[in-house]
Each structure stands twice: as structure tokens, then as C-alpha cells.
Residue frames as qw, qx, qy, qz and C-alpha x, y, z in Angstrom:
[[0.835, 0.016, 0.544, -0.081, 82.65, 193.61, 126.04],
 [0.748, 0.659, 0.058, 0.047, 83.36, 194.18, 122.36],
 [0.165, 0.861, -0.462, 0.136, 86.77, 195.72, 123.03],
 [0.468, -0.513, 0.703, -0.152, 87.95, 193.02, 125.45],
 [0.848, 0.138, 0.504, -0.088, 86.59, 190.03, 123.54],
 [0.704, 0.707, -0.021, 0.071, 87.92, 191.14, 120.13],
 [0.024, 0.818, -0.556, 0.143, 91.30, 192.02, 121.68],
 [0.660, -0.321, 0.668, -0.126, 91.40, 188.53, 123.17],
 [0.865, 0.421, 0.274, -0.006, 90.74, 187.01, 119.75],
 [0.432, 0.840, -0.304, 0.127, 93.66, 189.03, 118.33],
 [0.324, -0.659, 0.659, -0.163, 95.90, 187.78, 121.15],
 [0.832, -0.003, 0.548, -0.080, 94.92, 184.19, 120.35],
 [0.754, 0.652, 0.052, 0.058, 95.71, 184.74, 116.67],
 [0.178, 0.845, -0.471, 0.179, 99.11, 186.22, 117.52],
 [0.507, -0.521, 0.655, -0.206, 99.89, 183.48, 120.03],
 [0.786, 0.054, 0.612, -0.062, 98.81, 180.36, 118.14],
 [0.047, 0.436, -0.666, -0.603, 100.66, 179.44, 114.95],
 [0.209, 0.215, 0.947, 0.113, 98.22, 176.56, 114.38],
 [0.272, 0.735, 0.509, -0.356, 95.29, 178.96, 114.14],
 [0.111, 0.746, -0.246, -0.609, 97.19, 181.34, 111.83],
 [0.160, -0.232, 0.842, 0.460, 98.01, 178.52, 109.40],
 [0.291, 0.461, 0.838, -0.002, 94.34, 177.89, 108.68],
 [0.120, 0.378, 0.465, 0.792, 92.42, 179.79, 106.02],
 [0.289, -0.784, -0.520, -0.177, 89.52, 180.84, 108.33],
 [0.502, -0.489, -0.220, 0.679, 92.04, 182.82, 110.40],
 [0.195, 0.090, 0.272, 0.938, 92.08, 185.50, 107.68],
 [0.281, -0.584, -0.537, -0.539, 88.30, 185.84, 107.79],
 [0.567, -0.659, -0.438, 0.230, 88.36, 185.96, 111.59],
 [0.460, -0.255, -0.036, 0.850, 91.17, 188.55, 111.54],
 [0.023, 0.317, 0.389, 0.865, 89.25, 190.71, 109.06],
 [0.438, -0.657, -0.532, -0.307, 86.07, 190.48, 111.15],
 [0.609, -0.550, -0.352, 0.451, 87.90, 191.15, 114.43],
 [0.355, -0.083, 0.057, 0.929, 89.80, 194.20, 113.16],
 [0.146, -0.457, -0.442, -0.758, 86.56, 195.65, 111.79],
 [0.544, -0.665, -0.509, -0.053, 84.80, 195.07, 115.10],
 [0.559, -0.405, -0.221, 0.689, 87.63, 196.77, 117.00],
 [0.182, 0.136, 0.222, 0.948, 87.58, 199.76, 114.66],
 [0.338, -0.586, -0.503, -0.538, 83.80, 200.07, 115.09],
 [0.617, -0.596, -0.454, 0.241, 84.21, 199.81, 118.88],
 [0.492, -0.294, -0.096, 0.814, 86.89, 202.49, 119.07],
 [0.075, 0.039, 0.269, 0.960, 85.46, 205.02, 116.57],
 [0.315, -0.365, -0.544, -0.687, 81.72, 204.57, 115.93],
 [0.510, -0.528, -0.673, 0.086, 80.38, 203.42, 119.28],
 [0.336, -0.399, -0.339, 0.783, 81.81, 206.36, 121.32],
 [0.047, -0.017, -0.253, -0.966, 80.54, 208.89, 118.75],
 [0.415, -0.422, -0.658, -0.466, 77.07, 207.35, 118.80],
 [0.481, -0.510, -0.597, 0.390, 77.08, 207.41, 122.61],
 [0.200, -0.259, -0.101, 0.940, 78.06, 211.08, 122.50],
 [0.203, -0.186, -0.476, -0.835, 75.27, 211.74, 119.97],
 [0.463, -0.510, -0.714, -0.126, 72.69, 210.03, 122.19],
 [0.419, -0.488, -0.447, 0.622, 73.78, 212.04, 125.24],
 [0.126, -0.298, 0.043, 0.945, 74.08, 215.41, 123.48],
 [0.444, 0.646, 0.592, -0.186, 71.15, 214.90, 121.07],
 [0.361, 0.886, -0.132, -0.258, 73.19, 216.57, 118.31],
 [0.790, 0.507, -0.279, 0.203, 76.18, 215.97, 116.06],
 [0.769, -0.601, -0.005, 0.219, 78.99, 214.84, 118.39],
 [0.595, -0.316, 0.312, 0.670, 81.95, 216.03, 116.27],
 [0.125, 0.581, -0.259, -0.761, 82.93, 218.25, 113.37],
 [0.766, 0.480, -0.017, -0.427, 81.73, 217.65, 109.83],
 [0.451, 0.567, -0.683, -0.093, 84.95, 216.01, 108.64],
 [0.127, -0.246, 0.908, -0.315, 85.18, 213.62, 111.58],
 [0.646, 0.222, 0.498, -0.535, 81.48, 212.80, 111.25],
 [0.720, 0.532, -0.267, -0.356, 81.86, 212.05, 107.53],
 [0.258, 0.468, -0.841, 0.079, 84.84, 209.81, 108.31],
 [0.354, -0.062, 0.818, -0.449, 82.83, 207.99, 110.99],
 [0.733, 0.381, 0.215, -0.520, 79.90, 207.61, 108.57],
 [0.566, 0.551, -0.575, -0.215, 82.25, 206.22, 105.91],
 [0.052, 0.311, -0.917, 0.244, 83.63, 203.71, 108.43],
 [0.551, 0.091, 0.596, -0.576, 80.14, 202.83, 109.68],
 [0.778, 0.446, -0.056, -0.440, 78.93, 201.97, 106.17],
 [0.483, 0.532, -0.695, -0.040, 82.12, 200.12, 105.23],
 [0.086, -0.289, 0.879, -0.370, 82.40, 198.14, 108.47],
 [0.690, 0.136, 0.435, -0.562, 78.74, 197.07, 108.40],
 [0.808, 0.465, -0.218, -0.288, 79.07, 195.64, 104.89],
 [0.334, 0.536, -0.762, 0.142, 82.49, 194.15, 105.66],
 [0.378, -0.216, 0.766, -0.474, 81.14, 192.41, 108.77],
 [0.809, 0.253, 0.267, -0.458, 78.22, 190.86, 106.90],
 [0.731, 0.553, -0.375, -0.136, 80.36, 189.69, 103.98],
 [0.074, 0.513, -0.815, 0.259, 83.00, 188.28, 106.37],
 [0.597, -0.058, 0.664, -0.446, 80.31, 186.14, 108.02],
 [0.840, 0.441, 0.006, -0.317, 79.25, 184.95, 104.57],
 [0.460, 0.619, -0.635, 0.043, 82.88, 184.05, 103.81],
 [0.250, -0.347, 0.824, -0.372, 83.13, 182.07, 107.06],
 [0.778, 0.166, 0.429, -0.427, 79.97, 180.17, 106.14],
 [0.747, 0.568, -0.298, -0.176, 81.41, 179.32, 102.71],
 [0.153, 0.554, -0.792, 0.206, 84.57, 178.05, 104.42],
 [0.513, -0.132, 0.734, -0.425, 82.48, 175.80, 106.72],
 [0.827, 0.386, 0.119, -0.391, 80.49, 174.55, 103.72],
 [0.583, 0.599, -0.547, -0.036, 83.64, 173.57, 101.83],
 [0.073, -0.452, 0.824, -0.333, 85.11, 171.91, 104.95],
 [0.608, 0.014, 0.654, -0.449, 81.99, 169.79, 105.61],
 [0.808, 0.472, 0.125, -0.329, 80.83, 168.99, 102.08],
 [0.761, 0.551, -0.307, 0.151, 84.32, 168.47, 100.59],
 [0.641, -0.729, 0.238, 0.032, 86.44, 167.32, 103.57],
 [0.864, -0.062, 0.302, 0.398, 89.04, 165.40, 101.54],
 [0.524, 0.462, 0.236, 0.675, 89.74, 168.26, 99.11],
 [0.227, -0.934, -0.259, 0.100, 89.29, 171.12, 101.62],
 [0.498, -0.606, 0.215, 0.582, 92.99, 172.03, 101.80],
 [0.411, 0.119, 0.562, 0.708, 93.20, 172.21, 98.02],
 [0.054, 0.725, 0.560, 0.398, 89.99, 174.23, 97.64],
 [0.279, -0.939, -0.116, -0.163, 90.52, 176.65, 100.56],
 [0.716, 0.049, -0.194, 0.669, 94.15, 177.75, 100.72],
 [0.287, -0.613, -0.217, 0.703, 95.46, 180.90, 102.35],
 [0.118, -0.086, 0.421, 0.895, 95.73, 182.49, 98.90],
 [0.169, -0.482, -0.732, -0.451, 92.07, 181.74, 98.20],
 [0.339, -0.711, -0.530, 0.315, 91.07, 183.16, 101.58],
 [0.271, -0.422, 0.044, 0.864, 93.13, 186.30, 100.88],
 [0.001, -0.171, -0.584, -0.794, 91.34, 186.76, 97.53],
 [0.275, -0.637, -0.703, -0.158, 87.96, 186.44, 99.27],
 [0.350, -0.657, -0.315, 0.588, 88.98, 189.03, 101.86],
 [0.194, -0.184, 0.298, 0.916, 90.17, 191.36, 99.08],
 [0.125, -0.415, -0.673, -0.599, 86.81, 191.02, 97.32],
 [0.344, -0.688, -0.605, 0.203, 85.04, 191.68, 100.63],
 [0.295, -0.511, -0.082, 0.803, 86.97, 194.93, 101.04],
 [0.056, 0.020, 0.486, 0.872, 86.32, 196.08, 97.45],
 [0.232, -0.538, -0.739, -0.332, 82.62, 195.24, 97.74],
 [0.374, -0.705, -0.493, 0.348, 82.30, 196.98, 101.11],
 [0.301, -0.389, 0.055, 0.869, 84.30, 200.05, 100.02],
 [0.145, 0.325, 0.603, 0.714, 82.25, 200.69, 96.86],
 [0.195, -0.759, -0.590, -0.194, 79.13, 201.94, 98.65],
 [0.370, -0.784, -0.191, 0.461, 80.67, 204.38, 101.17],
 [0.374, -0.187, 0.356, 0.836, 82.93, 205.72, 98.41],
 [0.040, 0.488, 0.619, 0.614, 79.88, 206.42, 96.23],
 [0.312, -0.819, -0.479, 0.054, 78.04, 207.94, 99.19],
 [0.442, -0.559, 0.002, 0.701, 81.03, 210.19, 99.93],
 [0.249, 0.070, 0.478, 0.840, 81.10, 211.39, 96.33],
 [0.158, -0.584, -0.601, -0.522, 77.36, 212.15, 96.46],
 [0.072, -0.329, 0.377, -0.863, 77.60, 213.86, 99.89],
 [0.735, -0.362, -0.363, -0.444, 75.33, 211.28, 101.53],
 [0.669, -0.144, -0.581, 0.441, 77.40, 210.86, 104.68],
 [0.071, -0.507, 0.212, -0.833, 76.70, 212.79, 107.87],
 [0.109, -0.004, 0.770, -0.629, 74.89, 212.86, 111.20],
 [0.413, -0.346, -0.676, -0.503, 71.48, 211.16, 111.27],
 [0.325, -0.374, 0.370, -0.786, 69.29, 212.40, 114.12],
 [0.864, -0.168, -0.185, -0.437, 67.06, 209.30, 114.18],
 [0.921, -0.029, -0.331, 0.203, 69.99, 206.99, 114.99],
 [0.396, -0.900, 0.173, 0.049, 72.05, 209.63, 116.84],
 [0.726, -0.289, 0.456, 0.426, 75.06, 208.51, 114.80],
 [0.179, 0.661, -0.435, -0.584, 77.15, 209.43, 111.80],
 [0.555, 0.128, 0.812, 0.126, 75.96, 207.22, 108.96],
 [0.163, 0.288, 0.656, 0.679, 74.24, 207.30, 105.56],
 [0.099, 0.696, 0.528, -0.477, 71.85, 210.24, 105.28],
 [0.241, 0.337, 0.443, 0.795, 70.45, 212.70, 102.76],
 [0.023, -0.504, -0.451, 0.736, 69.00, 216.08, 103.71],
 [0.188, 0.253, -0.331, -0.889, 67.94, 217.28, 100.25],
 [0.652, 0.307, 0.519, -0.459, 64.30, 216.45, 99.30],
 [0.625, 0.616, -0.254, -0.407, 65.10, 216.45, 95.56],
 [0.284, 0.462, -0.840, -0.029, 67.51, 213.51, 96.09],
 [0.662, -0.194, 0.526, -0.498, 65.01, 211.37, 97.99],
 [0.929, 0.284, 0.018, -0.237, 64.38, 208.90, 95.16],
 [0.592, 0.586, -0.523, 0.180, 68.06, 208.49, 94.27],
 [0.145, -0.494, 0.714, -0.475, 68.96, 208.01, 97.92],
 [0.813, -0.063, 0.369, -0.447, 66.18, 205.42, 98.34],
 [0.886, 0.407, -0.211, -0.066, 67.49, 203.43, 95.37],
 [0.338, 0.604, -0.632, 0.350, 71.06, 203.65, 96.70],
 [0.429, -0.386, 0.628, -0.523, 70.00, 202.55, 100.21],
 [0.915, 0.095, 0.188, -0.344, 67.96, 199.65, 98.85],
 [0.774, 0.505, -0.375, 0.080, 70.86, 198.49, 96.64],
 [0.061, 0.600, -0.671, 0.431, 73.31, 198.77, 99.54],
 [0.587, -0.250, 0.606, -0.475, 71.23, 196.62, 101.89],
 [0.927, 0.268, 0.021, -0.263, 70.31, 194.14, 99.14],
 [0.728, 0.516, -0.407, 0.194, 73.98, 193.58, 98.21],
 [0.073, 0.487, -0.697, 0.521, 75.22, 193.46, 101.81],
 [0.504, -0.153, 0.622, -0.579, 72.53, 192.22, 104.24],
 [0.860, 0.240, 0.131, -0.430, 70.29, 190.23, 101.86],
 [0.671, 0.521, -0.526, -0.029, 73.17, 188.73, 99.88],
 [0.058, 0.421, -0.812, 0.401, 74.99, 187.65, 103.05],
 [0.629, -0.066, 0.520, -0.574, 71.78, 186.23, 104.54],
 [0.876, 0.340, -0.124, -0.318, 71.11, 184.13, 101.42],
 [0.509, 0.507, -0.677, 0.162, 74.69, 182.81, 101.45],
 [0.237, -0.333, 0.741, -0.532, 74.43, 182.01, 105.18],
 [0.783, 0.069, 0.334, -0.520, 71.16, 180.11, 104.71],
 [0.829, 0.430, -0.301, -0.191, 72.30, 178.15, 101.64],
 [0.406, 0.497, -0.720, 0.263, 75.69, 177.12, 103.05],
 [0.245, -0.285, 0.738, -0.561, 74.64, 176.34, 106.62],
 [0.828, 0.096, 0.213, -0.511, 71.52, 174.43, 105.58],
 [0.787, 0.416, -0.453, -0.052, 73.72, 172.30, 103.34],
 [0.153, 0.439, -0.764, 0.447, 76.12, 171.81, 106.27],
 [0.562, -0.152, 0.526, -0.620, 73.18, 170.82, 108.48],
 [0.892, 0.240, -0.117, -0.364, 71.97, 168.31, 105.89],
 [0.624, 0.428, -0.631, 0.173, 75.41, 166.65, 105.72],
 [0.102, -0.375, 0.711, -0.586, 75.74, 166.68, 109.52],
 [0.746, -0.047, 0.331, -0.575, 72.36, 164.97, 109.96],
 [0.859, 0.331, -0.351, -0.172, 73.31, 162.36, 107.35],
 [0.399, 0.413, -0.730, 0.370, 76.49, 161.54, 109.27],
 [0.394, -0.271, 0.575, -0.664, 74.54, 161.47, 112.54],
 [0.886, 0.082, 0.026, -0.456, 72.14, 158.90, 111.07],
 [0.745, 0.374, -0.547, 0.079, 75.06, 156.71, 109.96],
 [0.113, 0.379, -0.727, 0.561, 76.63, 156.91, 113.41],
 [0.625, -0.158, 0.366, -0.671, 73.25, 156.18, 115.04],
 [0.910, 0.173, -0.251, -0.281, 72.81, 153.03, 112.91],
 [0.576, 0.363, -0.663, 0.312, 76.28, 151.78, 113.86],
 [0.169, -0.336, 0.612, -0.696, 75.65, 152.59, 117.54],
 [0.785, -0.070, 0.179, -0.589, 72.31, 150.76, 117.59],
 [0.866, 0.248, -0.428, -0.076, 73.82, 147.72, 115.87],
 [0.336, 0.386, -0.701, 0.497, 76.60, 147.68, 118.47],
 [0.415, -0.255, 0.491, -0.723, 74.12, 147.94, 121.33],
 [0.896, 0.044, -0.086, -0.434, 72.09, 145.03, 119.92],
 [0.754, 0.310, -0.559, 0.150, 75.20, 142.85, 119.65],
 [0.181, 0.290, -0.684, 0.645, 76.39, 143.71, 123.17],
 [0.589, -0.483, -0.567, -0.314, 73.72, 141.84, 125.08],
 [0.662, -0.429, -0.467, 0.399, 75.51, 141.99, 128.45],
 [0.240, 0.394, -0.093, 0.882, 76.05, 145.76, 128.36],
 [0.144, -0.375, -0.632, 0.663, 75.04, 147.63, 131.48],
 [0.130, 0.793, 0.583, 0.115, 71.78, 149.65, 131.18],
 [0.195, -0.863, -0.040, 0.465, 73.53, 152.85, 132.29],
 [0.339, -0.308, 0.560, 0.690, 76.03, 152.55, 129.42],
 [0.234, 0.466, 0.755, 0.398, 73.16, 152.02, 126.98],
 [0.035, -0.896, -0.414, 0.153, 71.40, 155.13, 128.30],
 [0.280, -0.698, 0.216, 0.623, 74.56, 157.21, 127.97],
 [0.327, 0.006, 0.694, 0.641, 74.95, 156.11, 124.35],
 [0.124, 0.684, 0.676, 0.244, 71.35, 157.07, 123.56],
 [0.167, -0.897, -0.193, 0.360, 71.79, 160.46, 125.28],
 [0.337, -0.463, 0.430, 0.698, 74.95, 161.09, 123.27],
 [0.285, 0.363, 0.736, 0.495, 72.98, 160.32, 120.09],
 [0.002, -0.869, -0.495, 0.005, 70.41, 162.94, 121.03],
 [0.281, -0.803, 0.085, 0.519, 73.07, 165.54, 121.87],
 [0.414, -0.145, 0.596, 0.672, 74.86, 164.82, 118.59],
 [0.217, 0.604, 0.667, 0.378, 71.68, 165.51, 116.61],
 [0.124, -0.932, -0.325, 0.100, 71.04, 168.77, 118.46],
 [0.514, -0.519, 0.140, 0.668, 74.63, 170.10, 118.37],
 [0.330, 0.134, 0.503, 0.787, 74.77, 171.00, 114.67],
 [0.054, -0.743, -0.569, -0.349, 71.25, 172.48, 114.72],
 [0.401, -0.826, -0.237, 0.317, 72.10, 174.61, 117.75],
 [0.467, -0.358, 0.254, 0.768, 75.32, 175.97, 116.22],
 [0.206, 0.312, 0.569, 0.732, 73.76, 176.83, 112.86],
 [0.187, -0.820, -0.522, -0.140, 70.76, 178.42, 114.57],
 [0.443, -0.709, -0.084, 0.541, 73.20, 180.56, 116.56],
 [0.391, -0.093, 0.405, 0.821, 75.08, 181.69, 113.43],
 [0.020, 0.474, 0.587, 0.655, 71.95, 182.66, 111.48],
 [0.336, -0.774, -0.535, 0.041, 69.99, 183.82, 114.54],
 [0.413, -0.601, -0.076, 0.680, 72.59, 186.32, 115.77],
 [0.246, 0.066, 0.458, 0.851, 72.94, 187.69, 112.23],
 [0.131, -0.601, -0.620, -0.487, 69.19, 188.30, 111.98],
 [0.417, -0.757, -0.448, 0.229, 68.63, 189.59, 115.51],
 [0.425, -0.506, 0.021, 0.751, 71.48, 192.11, 115.29],
 [0.166, -0.126, 0.435, 0.876, 71.20, 193.37, 111.71],
 [0.029, 0.493, 0.782, 0.380, 67.59, 192.85, 110.61],
 [0.117, -0.811, -0.483, 0.308, 65.96, 195.51, 112.87],
 [0.188, -0.616, 0.164, 0.747, 68.38, 198.21, 111.69],
 [0.143, -0.007, 0.708, 0.691, 68.11, 197.26, 108.00],
 [0.005, -0.614, -0.770, -0.174, 64.29, 197.12, 108.13],
 [0.154, -0.801, -0.298, 0.495, 64.20, 200.48, 109.93],
 [0.189, -0.415, 0.379, 0.805, 66.44, 202.04, 107.28],
 [0.057, 0.220, 0.780, 0.583, 64.14, 200.78, 104.52],
 [0.101, -0.726, -0.678, 0.055, 60.90, 201.77, 106.30],
 [0.233, -0.637, -0.108, 0.727, 62.39, 205.21, 106.98],
 [0.173, -0.043, 0.538, 0.824, 62.49, 205.85, 103.21],
 [0.077, -0.600, -0.725, -0.330, 58.68, 205.89, 103.18],
 [0.009, -0.294, 0.123, -0.948, 57.28, 209.32, 103.90],
 [0.608, -0.441, -0.337, -0.567, 54.05, 207.88, 105.35],
 [0.822, -0.368, -0.405, 0.159, 55.67, 206.06, 108.29],
 [0.091, -0.833, 0.341, -0.426, 57.12, 207.87, 111.30],
 [0.810, -0.044, -0.505, 0.294, 59.77, 206.13, 113.40],
 [0.502, -0.864, -0.015, -0.048, 60.48, 207.04, 117.01],
 [0.220, 0.791, -0.524, 0.227, 63.97, 208.11, 117.96],
 [0.598, -0.460, 0.609, -0.246, 64.13, 205.50, 120.74],
 [0.922, 0.199, 0.330, -0.027, 63.57, 202.69, 118.26],
 [0.590, 0.765, -0.217, 0.138, 66.12, 204.18, 115.87],
 [0.092, -0.732, 0.621, -0.264, 68.81, 204.26, 118.55],
 [0.767, -0.229, 0.557, -0.222, 67.85, 200.77, 119.76],
 [0.897, 0.424, 0.125, 0.007, 68.15, 199.30, 116.27],
 [0.391, 0.790, -0.414, 0.228, 71.56, 200.93, 115.88],
 [0.383, -0.591, 0.647, -0.293, 72.69, 199.51, 119.23],
 [0.912, 0.043, 0.384, -0.141, 71.52, 196.06, 118.14],
 [0.751, 0.630, -0.145, 0.134, 73.70, 196.38, 115.03],
 [0.066, 0.759, -0.562, 0.322, 76.64, 197.37, 117.24],
 [0.733, -0.393, 0.481, -0.276, 76.00, 194.38, 119.52],
 [0.943, 0.325, -0.066, 0.017, 77.13, 192.08, 116.69],
 [0.380, 0.694, -0.498, 0.354, 80.67, 193.31, 117.32],
 [0.388, -0.509, 0.615, -0.460, 80.40, 192.05, 120.90],
 [0.885, -0.021, 0.359, -0.295, 78.84, 188.68, 120.02],
 [0.741, 0.577, -0.333, -0.084, 81.05, 187.75, 117.04],
 [0.116, 0.591, -0.765, 0.230, 84.14, 186.80, 119.12],
 [0.523, -0.155, 0.739, -0.396, 82.09, 184.29, 121.13],
 [0.830, 0.368, 0.208, -0.364, 80.04, 182.94, 118.21],
 [0.766, 0.604, -0.221, -0.007, 82.94, 182.46, 115.78],
 [0.424, 0.604, -0.572, 0.357, 86.10, 182.20, 117.87],
 [0.156, -0.523, 0.638, -0.544, 86.38, 182.06, 121.65],
 [0.809, -0.144, 0.368, -0.434, 84.02, 179.10, 122.17],
 [0.863, 0.382, -0.325, -0.059, 86.01, 176.90, 119.77],
 [0.915, -0.338, -0.026, 0.220, 88.52, 174.40, 121.13],
 [0.683, 0.305, -0.048, 0.662, 91.62, 175.95, 119.51],
 [0.005, -0.702, 0.064, -0.710, 90.88, 179.42, 120.86],
 [0.726, -0.650, 0.001, -0.227, 90.07, 178.10, 124.35],
 [0.908, -0.111, -0.041, 0.402, 93.37, 176.22, 124.31],
 [0.453, 0.487, -0.050, 0.745, 95.22, 179.35, 123.20],
 [0.336, -0.770, 0.013, -0.543, 93.55, 181.41, 125.97],
 [0.869, -0.493, -0.019, 0.037, 94.65, 178.86, 128.57],
 [0.796, 0.124, -0.036, 0.591, 98.23, 178.96, 127.28],
 [0.156, 0.659, -0.038, 0.735, 98.28, 182.77, 127.40],
 [0.582, -0.719, 0.007, -0.379, 96.87, 182.75, 130.94],
 [0.923, -0.292, -0.035, 0.246, 99.39, 180.12, 132.09],
 [0.619, 0.360, -0.065, 0.695, 102.24, 182.13, 130.60],
 [0.123, -0.738, 0.057, -0.661, 101.12, 185.28, 132.43],
 [0.769, -0.607, 0.016, -0.201, 100.72, 183.41, 135.72],
 [0.905, -0.040, -0.069, 0.418, 104.13, 181.73, 135.34],
 [0.389, 0.538, -0.107, 0.740, 105.83, 185.09, 134.75],
 [0.392, -0.736, 0.073, -0.547, 104.16, 186.55, 137.82],
 [0.903, -0.430, -0.016, 0.019, 105.18, 183.57, 139.95],
 [0.782, 0.195, -0.098, 0.584, 108.78, 183.82, 138.70],
 [0.113, 0.660, -0.103, 0.736, 108.86, 187.55, 139.46],
 [0.616, -0.678, 0.047, -0.399, 107.38, 187.07, 142.92],
 [0.941, -0.242, -0.048, 0.230, 109.81, 184.27, 143.71],
 [0.598, 0.399, -0.107, 0.686, 112.68, 186.45, 142.49],
 [0.159, -0.728, 0.096, -0.659, 111.57, 189.33, 144.69],
 [0.803, -0.567, 0.032, -0.179, 111.25, 187.11, 147.76],
 [0.899, 0.024, -0.084, 0.429, 114.68, 185.66, 147.04],
 [0.347, 0.572, -0.132, 0.732, 116.23, 189.14, 146.82],
 [0.426, -0.717, 0.104, -0.542, 114.59, 190.27, 150.06],
 [0.931, -0.359, -0.046, 0.040, 115.72, 187.09, 151.81],
 [0.766, 0.207, -0.124, 0.596, 119.34, 187.65, 150.71],
 [0.063, 0.676, -0.119, 0.724, 119.19, 191.26, 151.85],
 [0.681, -0.644, 0.040, -0.347, 117.99, 190.15, 155.28],
 [0.949, -0.168, -0.069, 0.259, 120.84, 187.62, 155.60],
 [0.559, 0.534, -0.163, 0.613, 123.63, 190.06, 154.63],
 [0.205, -0.756, 0.255, -0.567, 123.36, 192.35, 157.74],
 [0.874, -0.448, 0.115, -0.148, 123.34, 189.31, 160.03],
 [0.912, 0.134, -0.042, 0.385, 126.49, 187.89, 158.47],
 [0.310, 0.684, -0.208, 0.627, 128.22, 191.28, 158.71]]
């Protein structure tokens, strides 16, 4: 699911010039490429680790996978925070959005995201804190030396505070502000609608009911979308982050099944992101339809060409 859905998002970005001209396209591209890299490299190695119950590859490959795992997790979280900031600017400052969020500004935000996300795996690589972790059956952050337990705990806490917690705070602040503005606009539209319904005395009851139902749907739409954004972030990342922090305590034992499950939940974000942030939007659905129509048209042209050739070949012997 992750491979196909993220590849489809890339196809939409390549196909649609309108999507590429917008600043959020850079955030979506960064998120999609990271998800694809996680799908191709980290997921198969974790699956192999679960099946074999041991390190699935050599030390160098495992360290590389652990570096990517740490980088891609932080990059994914920060990319979602960047997308929420873009939505906040678009809703709160609609008239000055193009001036505040240009492609150059989006590129600078993506560059900061990469530098921020690269800092922690680079430090972990220098400290030899990358390798195979038996609890999660995957190549990720780990420390096997007891004398480094305190330093590793501080590093792990700082990593999750500056990636998961920071992104969660940004998501909550920006989307709650967006929800506040959306509800304000809904109230204004509701007042105008009710005034119109009062003035239109001869309006049919069914039309009045449809207007009231549309009011209700309008109020719920923004709440549902924002709940999806924040909810998927929490459901996918929170169990893994909490498990990593609880694991640092020597008094608590964590089962291997829960460790693997929490890791799989973190991987599931790569499969849900294309639907949450891209494929369910109107522009991406339109681009998918255009790609599908182009493929079907080419097949119909080829099939008509083949039938035409066979028909001409059948006529030639008769004429001879």
C-alpha cells in the first residue's frame, strides 16, 4: 500500500504543473520520497528481522538502515509540521499567502527539515549508537554498553522531544487556529443562510432542509479533517515514541510483540500519508483521472491500430 500510494503521488506531481507550482508541493514531495525510501529499505529489513529473529543484514548495511530510519522518522514528522504551517498561513492570511509562502520559502523550510533530521542520526553514527535492536526486530537507535546508558537516555529523550513533541505542538497550535478561523467563517455563512431562508417565505421545505443539512456538514468538515491530521500522527507515532522512552527505564520490561507492533504502527504512517495529505484532495484526484484517461486512450489507440493492421492483412490475400 505504501509503495503504490506514494508512487501514485509522485506520478501526480510529475503530471500536474498546477500542483508543482504551489509551495506545499515541495513538502509533499519531501514527505513522499522519504516514505518511499522507508518502504524500500527499512520495511523489508524489519520484516526479515521479524522472520529470522536476528540481524537481517551485515553491520554496515544495518547501520545504514538505522541511519535512514532515524533520519526518515524525524523528516516525516517535521514535514507534517511544515504542511500544517502552510495550511495555517493559507487560512489565517489568505490575501497575503502567496507573498508569505513562496517556493523559495518552502525550499528553505525543507532545507531546515533535512538539517534538523540529519543532526541526530549523524551524532548517533559518531557515537556508535546505530545497529540492530532485538525488541523492534529492526535496525535503529540502540546502545549495548551499560556505561553509556545515561548518555543514550538523554540523547533519545532529546531526539524525541525535538522531533515528535515539537511537531505535535506545531500541529496542535496551527490546526487549532485553522479550526477557529473555519468555525468563524461557518458562523458567518450560517447567519447569511438563515437570513436568506427567512426572507424566502415561499421556499420549498425540502430546499430548506438541504440548506440546514449543508450547514451541519460544513461545521463538521473542518473538525473531521483536522482530527484526521492530528489523530493519524498520534496513533502512528505515539506508541513507538512512548515505548522507546519507557524502554530506557530498567524497571519496566516490554514484550517483543509490542515492540514490533509499535514499530509497524510507525511504518503505517508511510501508507496513510498519501491519502491524508494528497490523494483525497481535488487536485490530486483530477490528476489521477487524467493519468488514467491517458493510459486508457493509448491502449484504445494501440488496439484499434492492431485491428486495423490485421484487417488490412486479411484483405490483401483476397485482392491478390
